[in-house]
N, C-alpha and C positions, 0 to 999 in steps of 0.2 A: 138259452142263457144258462151259464154255470151256476150251480148252487153256491150261495155265499160261504166264504171261509169263516167269516165272523158275522153274527147277527145279535145285536143288542135290542131288546124289546122292552119298552117302558121302564127304563132303568131309573130308579130313585136311590140316591145315596144321602143319608142324613148322619150327621155327627152330633153327639150329645143328646139330651132329652129335655122335655119340658120347655121352660122359657129360654133356655140356653141352646136349644137345638138349632143347628145350621144345616140347611139343605144345599149340598154341593151339586147334586144332579136331580132334576125334576121332570122325569118322564122322557128320557132320551131314547130315541130309536135310531139305529145305525146299522148299515150292512156294508160289508167289504167283499168284493168278488175277486176271484183269481185274476192276477194281472192288473189289479187296480191299487193305486196308492191314494189314500184319502188323507188330506191335510186337515188338521183340527186347529183352529185359531180362536183367539179370544183374549180378553184382558186377564190380568192376574186375578185369580179367584173365581174365574168363570166355570171351572170344573174340568179343565183339560187333563190334569194329572190324575184326578179321580177316575175319569173315564178310561184312561189308559190302564190304570191299575186293575180296574174291574174287568176290562177286556182281556187282560192277561192272567186272570185268576189270582192276582196278588191280593185282592180284596174282594169281599162279598158285598153285593149291593143290598140295601135295605129291602128293596123289592124289585121285581123285574126278572127277565130271563137273559142269560148269556149263553150263546151257542157257538162252539168252535167246531167247524166241519160237521155241523148237524148234531153235535153232542152237547146236551145241556149240562153245564158245569155244576149246577146245583145237585145233580144226581150222582156226582162223583165224590169219593172219599178224598180227604186231603192228600193221601198217597197217590191216588190216580191223577189228581190235579197237578201235583208236582211232576209226575211222569209226563203228563201232557206238555208241561212247560219245557221239559228237556227234549222232547221229540218233535213237537209241532210248532211251538211258539218260540220266537226269538226276540230278545229285548236288546235295544240299544239305548244306553243311558248317557246323559250329558256328562257325568263324571266317570265314564268308562267302566267302572266296577270290575277292573281286572285284578286278579290275585297277584300281589307283588312278588311272591316267592316262586311263581311259575313262569316259565318262558312263554313267549308269544304262542308257539305251537301247542304248548301244554294248556294255556288259557283257552285257546280255540277248541281244543279237543275235550275239555273238561265235561261239558254236558253229555257227550257220548260215553266218556269213561264212567260217569255216574250212572248211565243207563245200562252199563254192563257190556259195552262193545269190547271185542278183543283189542288188545293194545296196538297191534300192528294196523288194524283197520282204523282205529282212532287216529293214529298218526297220519295215515294216508289221507283220510278225510280232512283232517286239520290242515295239512299241507296244501291240499287242493283248494280249500277255502281261503288260505293265505295267498295263494297264487291269484285267486279271483280279485283280491284287493292289492295286488302287486307288492306283496311283502314277503315273498319266499326267502329272500336274502336276510330277513330279520327274524327268522323262525326261532333261532336259539337265544335271542336277547330277552332280557327281563324288562318289564314295563318301565322301570326307572331309567333305562338306557334308551328309551324310545321318545320321540317327540310327541306332542299332544296329538297331532294329526295321525301319526303312526299308531298311537294307542287307540284312537277312535276307529281306525281301519281294522285293527285287531278285534275290537269289540263288534264291528259289523261282521267280520268273518265268523266270530263265535255265534252271532245271532242267526247266521244262515247255514252253518255247518250241518251236514247230514240231511235229513228229510224235512227240515224246517219249512213250513208253508205259510206262516203268518208272522210278519215282522212288525214289532211295535217299537217306535223310536220317540223318545222324549227329549226334545230340544237337542238332537245329536250334534249340532254344529255350534251350540251356544258359546263354547269356550275356544273356538277355532277362528283363525283369520279367514278372510273371504276366499282365498285361493284354496286352502286346505278344506274349508267347508264345502266348496264346490266338488272337490274330489270325493268326499264322503257321500254327498248327495248323489253323485253320478254312480257310485258303487251301489247304493241303495236302490236307485232307479233301475239299474241293470238287473238286479235280483228280482224285482217286481216284474220286469218285462219277460223274465224267464218263467213266470207263472205263479209266483207267490202273491200274497195279498199284503198290504201294509197300511199302518196308521202312523202318520207323522205329526207329532205335536210341535208346533212352532209359533213364534210371534212375528216372524219375518215373512212378508209377502213374497220376497224374492225366493225364499226356500219353498214356500207353498206352491210356487209356479212349477215345481218339479212334479207335483201331484196331478192326478186325473180329475179330482173333485176336491173342493174346499168346503168344509163345514165350519160355520161360525157359531161359537157358544157365547151366550150372555146369561148370567145369573142361573147357570145350570140347565139352560134350555137351548135347543137349536134355534138360533135367531134367523139364520139364513144359510143357504148352501148354493154353490154354483159349480159349473164345470170349469176346471182350470184351463187356461189357454197358454200352453207352453210355447215360448218363442222358439224359433227354429234353431237358435244358437244352443238351446238346452238339449235339443234332440240329437245334435251331432255327437257321435261317439257312443250313443246308447243303442243304436240300431244293431 
């Protein structure tokens, strides 16, 4: 069995102190293997977003260990963590987080450019990522000229561009219609099937059905988890 791309061990996250302290996560353990998409579900306030932020190095846990490809994030400087996010981690946000003054291809290539890649290689990799989400013909357009579904597909291309191995998606279809949402999930699933690992935060059981495993959070703890049973209709086109 392959070593996990992501390992969270006894993660605790508290906000505030004393009588006003709030525990968002209370001893979470989670592993994600290559080729595995894990859906995280739970009511509002159950700790889903906190878990994703900690997994991606955007926030430090109060206690516990976060390992990405075997590297303990606690042992890295902020600069090294930022570099890891550019090279290994890909984020897909509900609100897209695209830079409005950059074209689609420039948005996708931005992490590689910040990592010092040569401009020609940045553009080539970005165009390949856009081709993967069927948006090559929109490469030169700005976010405001794209539909919501197209913007989210650009965000997915940015999340998987280059050597990204771990994809973290926070309600990536929340603002999309059902048809466009399915396109986005199919793109994400295809990247996972190519060997990446992924965590999908969602409140929708239909979206969780695209995952291999579903983890249910309640009050900051893992209340249950199960193997997802993907209908044959979801498998078509992802093979």
